[in-house]
N, C-alpha and C positions, 0 to 999 in steps of 0.2 A: 342728728348727725353732729350738730354743734356741741351738744353736751358730751358726746362720746369721743371728741377729738383728742389727739395726743400732740402736745407741743404745737408745732407749726402746721399740722395737717389741715386745719380749717382754711388756712390761707390758700393752699393749693386746691382744696375742694371747691372753694368759691370761684377760683380762676377757671377751673374745668367747666363748671356750670355756666360761667359767663363767656365761654369759648375763648378765653385768653390763653389757655394752654390747649394745644391741638392734640387731643387724644382720641377723637372720633366719638366722644361721649354725646349722646342724644337723649331725648325724652324716653325712648325705648330702653336705653341703658339704665336710666334712673328707675323705670318700672321694674326691670329685671333685678336690680340691686335691692329695691324695696321689698319685693316678694321674697327674695332670699333672706333678707334680714328678719322679716316677720317669722318665717319658719324656724330659723336658727334661734330666735328669741323665745318662741314657744317651746322649743326643745331644751332651752337652758344652755345652748351652746353659743358662747360669746366669742370664741377665738376664730381667727381667720381660717377658712377651709377651702381647699380646691375641690373641684368636682370629683377628682380621683379619691380624695379623702372621704367625701360624702358617700361615695359608692360603698365604702367599707362599713359604714354605720347602718345597721339593719334593725328593724323593729316591726311590730305588728301594727296594722292600720286598717281603717275602714275605707273601702273604695270611694273615690271621688266621682261625682256626677256633674261634669261641667255643663251639660245641656240643661238639666233641670235646676242646677244650683243647690242640690241637696247639701245639708249640713255635713261638715267634715269632722266627725268625731274621732279622736285619737286614743289609742290604747297606750298605756305607759311604755316608755322606751325600755327595751330589753335586748339582750344579746341574741344572736341567731340560734345558739344552742338551747336557749330557754323557751323558744317559741314552739308551741304544741303543733305538730304536723297535721293534726286532725282538726283544723279550725273550722268554724261554721261558715256558711256561705256569706260572702261579702267581706270577710276578714282575710287579709293576705299578708304575706311577708313582703315588706317594702324596704327599699334603701332610702337614705336621706336624700340622695340625688333625685330619685323619682318624685319624692314629695316636693322638693324645691322646684323641679321642672313643672309639675302639675300646678303649683302655686303661681308660677310665672305665667302659665297659660291662662289661669283663672283671672289674674290681675289684668292681663292684656285684653281679655274678653270684656271685663267690666269697664275698663277705661275706653275701649272702642265705642261703647254705648253710652257712656256717661263721662265726657271729656272735661271733667272738673277735678283737677288733681287734689285740691284742698278737701273737697267732699269725699273723695275716695280715701285719702289718708286719714281723715277723721273717722271714717267707718272702720278702717283697719285698726286704729288705735282703740276704738270702743269694743270691737268684737272679733278682731282678726278676720280670718276668711269665712267664719261661720255667718251665714246669711248676708254675705257681702253683695251678692247680686240683688237681693231683695232691698237692701239699704241704699243701693245706688242704681235705681231703675232708669229706664228711658224717661226723659222729663223735658217738657217744653222749657226752652231757655238755656238748656245745656246741650251743645251740639254733639252729634254722633260722628265718628270717623266715617267718611263716605266709603261705600263699597266700590272697589275698583275692578277693572277688567284687564286681563292679560292680552298682549298683542298676538295676533295670528297672521300667518303669511299666506295661507292657502285656504280657499273656500272648502274644498273637499276634505282637507285635513281637519278643519274645525267641525264639519258635519259628522265625520267619523268619530270625533271626540265625544260629541253629545250622544250619538247612537250607542256607543260602547257603554256609556254610563247608564242610560235609561233602559236599554234592552236587558241589562243584567238586574234591574231593580223594579221593572214594571211587569204586570200580568198582561196576558193577551187581551183582556177586556179593556185595558187602558190604551190600546194602540189607536183607538179612534179619538182620543183626547190629545190636544197639543202638548208636546214635551219640551220644546224650546221656541223662543221667539226672536225675530230680527227686528230691531228698531232703528230709526234714523239716528245718527250721531250728529247732533246739531252743532254748528260752529258758533257757540255762545259761551256764557259763563254759567257753570254749574252752581246752583244755589240750594241750600237746605232752608226751607221756609217753616218757621215756627209761629204758631198762633195760639193765644189763650184769651178767651173772652173775659175772664175774670182777672186778667193781669192788672197789677197796679201801675205798671209802666206803660205810658202812652207811646205808640198807638196799639199796644197789645200784640204786635207782630215784629219778629226779629228775623233777619236774613243772615245766614252764614255762608261764607265761601267754602270751597273744598279744602282750604287751608285752615278752616275753623275760625276765621276772622269775622267779626261783626261788620257787615257791609250794608246795613240797613239805610244809613244816610246816603249811600250812593244810589239807592233805588227807591227814593221816597214816593215817586209817582206810581211805581208798581205796588207798593204797600197801600197807598190811598185807593187805587183802583180795586185791589183784591179785597180790602176791608169793606168796600161798598157792595161786594157780591157774595159774601159768605152767608150761607143759609142760617136761619134762626136755630135749627136743630143741631148745629155744629158748634160745640163749645171750645174745642181745642183740636189741634192737629199738627203733625210734622210731615211735610211732603218733600220729595226730591224733585227739583225742576231744573230746566235749562232756560235761561233768559237770553233772548236773541233780539237783535235789531231787525225790525220788519218794515217793509215799505209796500204799500198797496199800489199796484199799477193798473190804470184803467185801459181796457182794450175794447175794440169794436169788432163786431162780426159784420162784415160788409154786406153779406147777403140779407141778413135779417135786420140790419141797422140797430142792433141791440148792444147796449153797453154792459160789460161785466168787469169785475175787479178780481185780479189775481194777486196773491201775496208773494213778495220777493224777500227771501232771507238774505240780509246783508252780511258781509264778513265781520269777524270778531273785532277787527280793528275799528270798524265804524261804531260799534256799540261802545268800545272802550273810550272813544273820544267825543261821542255825541253828548249834547247837553240833556240832562234828565230833569229839567225843571217842570216840564208839562207834558202830558199825554195829549197830543194833538189829534183831534177827531177828524181832521182833514186827511183823507186816505192818500193824498199826494205826499205827505210828509212821513218821514221815518219815525217810528216809536218802538217801545219795548214790548215784547210779547213773551208770555209764559208758556212753556211746553212741559207739562207735568208727566212724570213717568214712574213714580214710586210713592207708596204710602208707608210711613214708619210708625205713626202714632195717630190715634183718633179718639176723641171724647174720653180721654183718660185711660185708654187701652193701648198697649204696645203691640205692634204687628211685626217686629223684627224676626220673631221665630216662626212666623207664618210663611208658607210657600209663596213665591212671587205671583203665581196665578191667582191666589187668594188676595194678595195685596193689590194687584192690578184691578181685579174685579171690584173690590171695595172702593178703590180710588175713583174708578169710572162711574160707579153707582152714586157715591156721595157728592162728587163734584160735577155731575152732569148739568146741574142748573147754573154752574159758573161759566160754562162754555160760551165763548163769544168770538166770532170770526175776527182774527187779527190781534186778539188780546189774550185769550186763554184757550189752549188746545191740549189734547192728550198727544203724546208722542205717536207719530205714525209708525205702524208695525204690521208684521204678518206673523202668523203662527205656523209651525212646522209639525208634522205628524209622523209617528213611527211606522204607520202603515205605508208611507211613501218610501221608496228606495233612497239610498244615499245619493245616487246620481240625480234623482228627481228633486230632492231637497237642495242639492248643490246648485242645480240649474235655477231654482227659485231664488236662492240667495244671490247668485250672480246677477240675475235680472234686477232684483230689488236694490243691490248695491249700485248698479249703473244708474238706476232711477234716482237714488239718493244723492249721488255726486253730480248728476246731470241737472234735471229740472228741480230736484229738491235742494240743490246748492248746499249740501251737507258735507261733513268731513268723511263720512263712511257709514258703517253700521255697528250697532251694539248687538251682540248675540248673547242671550240669557236663558239659562235653564229655568223653566217655569216652576220647578220644584225647589229652587235654591232659596235659602234663607238670607236675610240681610246680614252680611259679615264684613266688618271694616278692618279685620285683622290681616287676612291672607288674600293676596291678589291672584295667586295661581289657582287654588281650588276653593276660594271663598264661597261660603254658602252651601257647599256640597252639590252633588249631582251635576258636576261639570262647571259650576260657577258661571262667570261672565267672560266673554271674549270680545275683542273689537277688531274690525276690519276697516282700514282707512283707504282713501282713494289711491294711495300709492301702490296698493295691491295690483291695480290694473296697469301701473307703470313699472316701477322697479322695486325698491324697498317697500315692504308692506306697512311699516309704521314709522312715525316720526320718533325722534329721540330727544329727550329733554336733557340739556347739558349745562355745565357751569364754566364760564371763562376762568382760566387759571394763569394765562400768560399771553404775551403778544410780541410781535416784531415791529420794527419801524417800517412804515410803508415806503415804497419807492415811487419816483416820478410824481404824478399828481397827488399821490397819497402820502408823500414824504412827511407831511406835518401831522399825520395821524398814526394810529396803530393799525397794522394790517400785515399779515393775517393774524387771527386770534387762535390761541391754543385752547381747545375745549376738552372737558373731562366729564366722566360719570363717577358715581360714588360706589365704592365697594363697601357694603354695609357690614361685612364680616371683619374687615380690618380698619374701616374708617378712612381709607385712602381715597384721594381723588386721582383716578387713573385716566391718563390722556387717551382720547379717542381719535382726534383729527385736528388738522389746521382748517380754518374756514375763512374765506375771503370773498364769498359769493353771496349775493342777496342783500348787500348793504347799500344804503344811500350815503351821499356826502354829508347830509345832515346827521345821519346816524353815526358816521365816523367821528364827526366833531363832538357830538353829545357824549359818546362813550370815551373819547379822549379826555374830555373835561371831567367826566364822572370817575374814570378808572385811574387817572394819574395819581390822586392821593392814596390809592390802594396799592401802589407799587411797594414791594419789599426788596431788600438788598440781595436776597438769595432765595433759592427754591425752598418753599415751605416744607417742613418735615412730613406733612401728610399728603404730599403730592408725589405721584409715582409716574415717571416717564423717562425716556432716553433723549427727549428733545432738549436742545440747548437754546434757551430762550433769553434774550437780553432784558426783557421786562417780565418779572414774575408778579402776579397779583395774589393778594390774600383773599381766597374765595369767600371767607366768612364776612369780610368787610364789603366786598362787592355785593354779595347776597342777591344774585340775579340768575334766573334760569332762562335759557334760550331754547326754543324749539327749532330743530334742524331736520333736514331730510337729505338723503344721498342716493347714489346709484345702488350700491351693495356694500357688504362687509367682507373684509379680507384679513388674513393673518399679517402681522407686522412685527418686525424686530425693534421698532422704535416706540410704538404706542403700547400701553400696558393694560388696557381694558381686558379683564378676565384672563390675565397672563397666567400661563401654566395650565389653564383649563380648556382653552380653545383648541389646542392640538393634542391634548392628553398627556403632555409631559412638561415638567417644571424645568428640565435641563435646558431646553431651547430658549426659554424666556420670551417666547413670542406672545403678543397680545392680539387684540382685534382692533382694526382701524376701519373708519368709514370712508369710502371712496367718493369723490366729487360731492362733498357736503355743500349745502346751501342753507342760508339762514331763512327762517320762516317768520318768527315773531318772538318778542319777549313774553315770557309767561309770568305776568304779574300776579296771577292767581296761585302761584306755587312758591313755596320756600325752597331753599337749596337742598334741604333734606328730603324733598319730594321729587328731586330730579330722577332721571332714569338710573338704574343701577347696573353694575357689571353683569349681574345675573340676567337682567332684562336683555342686554345686548347679546349675551351668550345664547339666550333662547332664540333670538332673531337669527343669529349666525347659524345655529344648528338647524333651523328650519328652512334655510335657503336651499332652493332646488339645485343650485350649482355654486360650490365654493371655489374661490379663486386662490 
């Protein structure tokens, strides 16, 4: 890019990548541009082209196979009139636009499994898209983008979702095998655990957050404990786990005068603040516990293309010897079967959900197709066969899912709060336009200490006028630069409603652009700061629109 610059273009390109110019450019934007540039370079097309112009350029090509990563052999470019209509199987008439879109999908797939941009670019420079998947495999020490779940608002709705996918794809003989599972959604920190016995880097284990950050230093005791338990026949692995704060509680049975110990899962805030210097063997004290739920790599072999039921069985088989009460567990789950009716499966999930948020002290449930592959690209149908869904405790109350937002502005508080910011204006991200679209004002759930901390933290981030990438009808005296604040808040509320002031999913919520109405969250309340998320991983306007559309009653 530096070599191809024209005059002062490089100055603006660097500013965009450093977020000094607000264009909504993200890493996904960079991958999209990179894939497009490679295809155009291979075709000898160096001029700037729109998708409409690409659609006009046609040539013969060999079909791509994104699943197997088959090589992409190209037939020389030709005009449409020169293409023989009686082509052999596998050869088709393609437009340049189709080739570019296929290349973008391929690159996103590779990067989701091999999140090292330098390695991916080096492979592209050496051989283009030919054998790109093989040259950038799943590898210990390079994080994978985590597979995510879409929020669901109703138990029966999500059960019908999985039934519809599997009844159309399974034979009668498979009705006796489980087709999706419900797992506890623990209130901890999601971690991707990498291990290689032959690693030259001590201790041979690396922990990555869902934001792909190396958090090994924060969980030294977890690494030390895990390294002491790994079987000799296990040379390398990558597993998905949730790390929670756990406390053992001693209880007595009066009649039998016997003592037994129960585990109590503590809130995420406890884990975020507790000291991690030592795993205390005393069951009276809180310590960190690992809940394993997925296997991505084992002894040099990738399992991301295997069905979840196979990955889960392999995980439980290979790590059975590691199990220890209070320190390493498999995620608690139940399996659902096609032979049961939708109502029967719905009743089972509702009962399991109440158990999870009651005695289990969890956030809710994760629902997963047992035939889904591990896919870090798409949240909606990632992995196929219905993907993953989540049901949180607010399903039993009001709004089914929490929303992750970013503060974009604030007012000066009144009365006791006059020396702080209150309320805050919160927004979600529209990934199509790069806009921060306002969702609500929030002044509930904060402590005085929190108000003071955020006043000190956000005051240097005040800008003189509304940022160009903020969309709202609110008139705020204090505007913040979201990229400088770089903080995500988790909030919940009563329900979602149409609003002439807030711009979340504006024009899509009521099916017309003329009205200009967006979606707003009623009675929002602050839950916690999401330190494990970057602002680019906050909820999107599409997420909020899906929640709004799924509400049983719109206001």
